[in-house]
C-alpha positions as semicolon CSV with decimal commas, in nm:
position;residue;x (nm);y (nm);z (nm)
1;M;-1,711;-0,974;-1,959
2;S;-1,561;-1,167;-1,665
3;L;-1,188;-1,106;-1,595
4;S;-0,963;-1,348;-1,419
5;V;-0,813;-1,057;-1,224
6;T;-0,962;-0,863;-0,941
7;L;-0,892;-0,545;-0,754
8;P;-0,662;-0,570;-0,445
9;C;-0,916;-0,386;-0,227
10;P;-1,278;-0,278;-0,225
11;A;-1,343;0,033;-0,427
12;E;-1,432;0,240;-0,116
13;Q;-1,086;0,155;0,034
14;I;-0,871;0,280;-0,252
15;D;-0,729;0,579;-0,071
16;S;-0,640;0,372;0,232
17;F;-0,483;0,103;0,011
18;L;-0,269;0,358;-0,178
19;A;-0,149;0,518;0,145
20;R;-0,012;0,212;0,323
21;P;0,325;0,317;0,455
22;T;0,617;0,099;0,352
23;P;0,889;-0,006;0,599
24;G;1,114;0,251;0,434
25;V;0,866;0,530;0,516
26;L;0,835;0,419;0,879
27;E;1,214;0,408;0,914
28;T;1,258;0,748;0,754
29;L;1,010;0,926;0,975
30;Q;1,152;0,744;1,278
31;R;1,493;0,892;1,195
32;L;1,357;1,242;1,092
33;P;1,133;1,347;1,379
34;G;0,899;1,646;1,359
35;D;0,595;1,768;1,178
36;V;0,545;1,715;0,804
37;V;0,404;1,990;0,584
38;V;0,274;1,896;0,239
39;I;0,240;2,198;0,005
40;G;-0,004;2,138;-0,281
41;A;-0,184;1,860;-0,094
42;G;-0,514;1,880;-0,282
43;G;-0,398;1,733;-0,612
44;K;-0,373;1,381;-0,747
45;M;-0,087;1,258;-0,524
46;G;-0,117;1,501;-0,228
47;P;-0,386;1,314;-0,039
48;T;-0,195;0,985;-0,068
49;V;0,130;1,150;0,063
50;C;-0,056;1,309;0,354
51;L;-0,241;0,996;0,453
52;M;0,074;0,777;0,421
53;A;0,275;1,016;0,642
54;A;-0,007;1,034;0,901
55;K;-0,043;0,653;0,908
56;A;0,335;0,615;0,944
57;L;0,361;0,864;1,230
58;K;0,080;0,685;1,410
59;E;0,241;0,346;1,358
60;I;0,578;0,461;1,504
61;G;0,401;0,624;1,799
62;S;0,503;0,977;1,708
63;K;0,307;1,278;1,823
64;S;0,417;1,480;1,519
65;R;0,153;1,617;1,286
66;V;0,088;1,624;0,917
67;R;-0,034;1,957;0,779
68;A;-0,182;1,969;0,433
69;V;-0,168;2,303;0,246
70;S;-0,375;2,372;-0,065
71;R;-0,654;2,590;-0,198
72;F;-0,870;2,276;-0,151
73;S;-1,103;2,345;-0,437
74;N;-1,196;1,974;-0,410
75;K;-1,389;1,953;-0,084
76;K;-1,380;1,571;-0,089
77;S;-0,998;1,574;-0,064
78;R;-1,010;1,805;0,237
79;E;-1,284;1,591;0,409
80;L;-1,081;1,276;0,344
81;L;-0,768;1,424;0,499
82;E;-0,942;1,576;0,805
83;S;-1,126;1,252;0,878
84;S;-0,790;1,078;0,892
85;G;-0,635;1,323;1,141
86;V;-0,449;1,547;0,897
87;E;-0,470;1,921;0,962
88;T;-0,573;2,113;0,650
89;I;-0,476;2,474;0,576
90;S;-0,634;2,667;0,293
91;C;-0,380;2,893;0,124
92;D;-0,338;3,082;-0,203
93;L;0,022;2,987;-0,273
94;L;0,061;3,283;-0,513
95;D;0,005;3,514;-0,217
96;R;0,355;3,561;-0,067
97;D;0,215;3,697;0,264
98;A;-0,012;3,396;0,299
99;V;0,277;3,158;0,246
100;A;0,476;3,350;0,501
101;K;0,210;3,265;0,764
102;L;0,228;2,890;0,716
103;P;0,348;2,683;1,014
104;Q;0,709;2,582;1,019
105;A;0,813;2,217;1,011
106;P;1,141;2,034;0,967
107;N;0,999;1,812;0,685
108;V;0,841;1,966;0,373
109;L;0,710;1,802;0,065
110;F;0,641;2,042;-0,217
111;L;0,386;1,910;-0,469
112;A;0,236;2,237;-0,603
113;G;0,257;2,330;-0,971
114;Q;0,064;2,360;-1,291
115;K;0,078;2,140;-1,602
116;F;-0,262;2,132;-1,768
117;G;-0,370;2,462;-1,910
118;T;-0,017;2,566;-2,010
119;S;-0,114;2,611;-2,370
120;E;-0,398;2,853;-2,279
121;E;-0,234;3,030;-1,987
122;P;0,146;2,989;-2,004
123;E;0,191;3,287;-1,777
124;L;0,001;3,113;-1,493
125;T;0,207;2,798;-1,536
126;W;0,529;2,999;-1,514
127;A;0,400;3,184;-1,207
128;M;0,290;2,861;-1,032
129;N;0,614;2,686;-1,117
130;T;0,858;2,969;-1,027
131;L;0,705;3,223;-0,793
132;V;0,547;2,970;-0,559
133;P;0,868;2,771;-0,522
134;S;1,054;3,084;-0,433
135;Y;0,803;3,185;-0,168
136;V;0,803;2,838;-0,016
137;A;1,186;2,804;-0,028
138;E;1,226;3,137;0,145
139;H;0,975;3,049;0,418
140;Y;1,114;2,703;0,480
141;A;1,480;2,789;0,456
142;R;1,548;2,585;0,777
143;S;1,356;2,276;0,673
144;R;1,449;1,983;0,448
145;I;1,247;1,991;0,130
146;V;1,150;1,733;-0,130
147;A;1,048;1,929;-0,439
148;Y;0,836;1,735;-0,688
149;S;0,955;1,769;-1,046
150;T;0,924;1,568;-1,367
151;G;1,133;1,361;-1,605
152;C;1,036;1,611;-1,870
153;V;1,322;1,832;-1,757
154;Y;1,541;1,608;-1,967
155;S;1,518;1,600;-2,349
156;F;1,390;1,287;-2,522
157;A;1,597;0,974;-2,478
158;S;1,640;0,689;-2,719
159;V;1,379;0,411;-2,670
160;L;1,664;0,158;-2,716
161;G;1,849;0,290;-2,412
162;S;1,783;0,289;-2,039
163;G;1,658;0,651;-2,029
164;S;1,793;0,977;-1,894
165;Q;2,011;0,972;-1,583
166;E;2,046;1,237;-1,315
167;T;2,391;1,327;-1,455
168;D;2,250;1,390;-1,805
169;P;2,200;1,755;-1,917
170;T;1,859;1,908;-1,867
171;Q;1,730;2,020;-2,208
172;P;1,351;2,054;-2,172
173;I;1,110;2,088;-2,465
174;G;0,819;2,334;-2,440
175;D;0,679;2,575;-2,181
176;Y;0,572;2,323;-1,921
177;P;0,905;2,133;-1,902
178;N;1,102;2,454;-1,909
179;S;0,897;2,599;-1,625
180;C;0,966;2,280;-1,426
181;L;1,336;2,320;-1,480
182;A;1,299;2,680;-1,359
183;R;1,125;2,546;-1,050
184;E;1,422;2,317;-0,984
185;Q;1,665;2,608;-1,035
186;I;1,470;2,820;-0,783
187;F;1,494;2,547;-0,521
188;S;1,859;2,487;-0,613
189;F;1,934;2,858;-0,572
190;H;1,779;2,864;-0,222
191;A;1,955;2,537;-0,125
192;K;2,283;2,698;-0,208
193;K;2,204;3,039;-0,063
194;N;2,058;2,919;0,270
195;Q;2,210;2,569;0,298
196;T;1,858;2,430;0,280
197;P;1,865;2,049;0,212
198;V;1,662;1,986;-0,105
199;A;1,585;1,678;-0,314
200;L;1,461;1,734;-0,672
201;Y;1,211;1,446;-0,721
202;R;1,187;1,380;-1,094
203;L;0,881;1,163;-1,137
204;N;0,763;0,986;-1,454
205;Y;0,394;0,886;-1,444
206;A;0,246;0,773;-1,118
207;I;-0,040;0,530;-1,165
208;D;-0,349;0,443;-0,970
209;F;-0,686;0,284;-1,068
210;R;-0,846;0,619;-1,144
211;Y;-0,573;0,810;-1,326
212;G;-0,263;0,759;-1,534
213;V;-0,114;0,639;-1,862
214;L;-0,241;0,284;-1,810
215;L;-0,596;0,406;-1,755
216;D;-0,578;0,635;-2,062
217;V;-0,479;0,342;-2,279
218;A;-0,725;0,098;-2,122
219;Q;-1,020;0,340;-2,157
220;N;-0,941;0,394;-2,525
221;V;-0,912;0,024;-2,584
222;A;-1,246;-0,038;-2,411
223;S;-1,427;0,236;-2,602
224;G;-1,272;0,164;-2,936
225;G;-1,101;0,508;-2,950
226;P;-0,774;0,568;-3,128
227;I;-0,450;0,505;-2,951
228;D;-0,169;0,724;-3,083
229;V;0,165;0,544;-3,051
230;T;0,384;0,832;-3,175
231;M;0,506;0,881;-2,818
232;G;0,548;0,509;-2,819
233;H;0,721;0,435;-2,491
234;V;0,675;0,546;-2,127
235;N;0,781;0,467;-1,772
236;V;0,528;0,427;-1,488
237;I;0,527;0,360;-1,115
238;W;0,245;0,275;-0,877
239;Q;0,128;0,582;-0,683
240;G;0,181;0,422;-0,345
241;D;0,541;0,349;-0,431
242;A;0,589;0,697;-0,574
243;C;0,455;0,862;-0,262
244;A;0,659;0,637;-0,034
245;R;0,974;0,729;-0,218
246;S;0,898;1,093;-0,196
247;I;0,884;1,071;0,183
248;Q;1,204;0,865;0,184
249;C;1,371;1,133;-0,027
250;L;1,367;1,363;0,276
251;E;1,681;1,176;0,381
252;L;1,845;1,228;0,046
253;A;1,798;1,605;0,049
254;G;2,116;1,808;0,049
255;F;2,285;2,125;-0,067
256;P;2,361;2,155;-0,352
257;A;2,018;2,022;-0,433
258;V;2,010;1,645;-0,507
259;P;1,816;1,527;-0,820
260;I;1,671;1,177;-0,826
261;N;1,465;0,998;-1,087
262;I;1,158;0,816;-0,968
263;T;0,979;0,567;-1,192
264;G;0,953;0,193;-1,258
265;P;1,224;-0,024;-1,415
266;E;1,056;-0,099;-1,744
267;T;1,045;0,091;-2,072
268;I;0,680;0,023;-2,172
269;S;0,567;0,004;-2,536
270;I;0,233;0,177;-2,573
271;R;0,148;-0,056;-2,865
272;S;0,220;-0,366;-2,659
273;L;0,031;-0,220;-2,368
274;A;-0,275;-0,156;-2,585
275;E;-0,260;-0,508;-2,725
276;R;-0,241;-0,653;-2,374
277;F;-0,545;-0,451;-2,260
278;G;-0,716;-0,566;-2,576
279;R;-0,671;-0,930;-2,469
280;L;-0,788;-0,856;-2,113
281;L;-1,090;-0,655;-2,226
282;G;-1,182;-0,872;-2,521
283;T;-1,145;-0,611;-2,797
284;T;-0,903;-0,501;-3,065
285;P;-0,720;-0,175;-3,004
286;Q;-0,731;0,092;-3,274
287;I;-0,365;0,189;-3,318
288;T;-0,267;0,508;-3,499
289;G;0,072;0,665;-3,574
290;T;0,425;0,523;-3,582
291;E;0,655;0,509;-3,281
292;A;0,917;0,784;-3,258
293;S;1,270;0,671;-3,183
294;H;1,295;0,895;-2,874
295;A;1,062;0,963;-2,580
296;W;1,060;1,107;-2,225
297;L;1,219;0,810;-2,044
298;S;1,412;0,800;-1,718
299;D;1,668;0,564;-1,569
300;A;1,568;0,528;-1,202
301;S;1,847;0,285;-1,107
302;K;1,984;0,536;-0,848
303;S;1,648;0,527;-0,663
304;F;1,651;0,147;-0,671
305;Q;1,991;0,153;-0,503
306;H;1,842;0,362;-0,220
307;F;1,494;0,219;-0,192
308;G;1,496;-0,119;-0,369
309;P;1,258;-0,207;-0,651
310;P;0,895;-0,079;-0,644
311;A;0,664;-0,302;-0,438
312;V;0,389;-0,307;-0,704
313;S;0,481;-0,473;-1,038
314;L;0,374;-0,356;-1,380
315;D;0,177;-0,679;-1,428
316;A;-0,027;-0,604;-1,116
317;M;-0,090;-0,246;-1,224
318;I;-0,215;-0,358;-1,569
319;D;-0,444;-0,619;-1,418
320;W;-0,587;-0,381;-1,157
321;V;-0,655;-0,110;-1,414
322;A;-0,827;-0,360;-1,645
323;A;-1,042;-0,478;-1,354
324;W;-1,127;-0,116;-1,268
325;V;-1,230;-0,026;-1,620
326;T;-1,441;-0,344;-1,653
327;S;-1,616;-0,273;-1,326
328;G;-1,705;0,086;-1,443
329;G;-1,508;0,242;-1,163
330;A;-1,508;0,618;-1,132
331;T;-1,206;0,807;-1,262
332;L;-1,058;1,153;-1,196
333;G;-1,148;1,254;-1,550
334;K;-0,802;1,397;-1,617
335;P;-0,619;1,231;-1,906
336;T;-0,241;1,252;-1,873
337;R;-0,193;1,358;-2,236
338;F;0,121;1,145;-2,242
339;E;0,109;1,143;-2,622
340;V;0,185;1,516;-2,646
341;R;0,544;1,572;-2,760
342;S;0,547;1,956;-2,771
343;G;0,575;2,008;-2,393
344;N;0,264;2,230;-2,394
345;F;-0,030;2,061;-2,225
C-alpha cells in the first residue's frame, strides 16, 4: 500500500534525527557549564539524551564531555555513542563500590530503573528503583540531578479531565509504580539532606518510530491483532522533545526536589487512534473491551510554561509511525504494555 506520508529522515539517520538539540537545550547547557553524566544510558532513551547533549556541547563550542554509564548489554548502543564522541563507562549500578568510582560532574541525568519483569522479579525492580538511586544520590550529592520517573506515581485520573497535576497526591497502583514513587522519595531525601538540586521528571510515554504506544497500536492494526481499549486513553510525547526537556530540567532542579510532568498536550483515545491507523493502513482495527472512566493521564501545562509546546505534533507522530510500519522498519521488540492497569508489568 502507498501512503501519502513519509518519514522525516532516512531510516539510517533515525538516531541523529531524534537527537537534534533544541534551542532550549543549547541555552541550558550554555548557562550550566561542565560535564554531563547520564546514568542508565543504554536503554531506550539514554542514547538519545547522550547524543543530544554531545551535539549541543559541540554546537556551543564547549569542551565539556558527556559520559554515558550503563551495563551496555546492547553493544550497538555503546558503539553508537562512542562513534559520536560520547565516553562510555560500563558499571553495575547495584554495586555501590562501582558507583562510588564514577567520575563526578555538575550535571547528572538519571535514567536507570526497571519496569518490565516486575511481575516475575519484584525484588529486582525494587532494588533497581530504590538502592541504585540511593547510591547515585550519595555519590553525586554536589551535582544537580534530573531523576527520570513516571506519571504512574499518580493514581488514575478521569478521562474527562486534564490529568494529574504535580500538586496532586501520589497514590500509585501496583509494584512498579510504588517502586517509582520510592525512587522519587530516595532522591527527595538526599535533596533535603545534602541540598542537592533535584528535578523529578514524571514522563508519560515517549514515542519514536521503533517503540511506543503509537507503534503498539499501529502494529496490531496492521496485523489484525486485537486492540484492548480498557485503558482507553493515554498521553504521548515525541522522544526528541522528551529528551530535550529532560536536559532543560537541569535548570529546574531544586531542594526540596521539584516534580514536573512531561508529556504532550492531548488526551488520546486508543479507539480513535486505532481507527485512524486503520484508515492510514487500509484495514479495520479489531477493537476489544470497553473504555474505563479513568486512566494514567498527566497535565503537563507546567512544563509548557517553562519550555513551550512540544516541537513534534501528534499528527506528525501518527503519520511517521504509519509510514514506518508500512515500510517494514525494524522495531525494538519491546511492547509498552500500556493496556495493563495493575501496575505490574
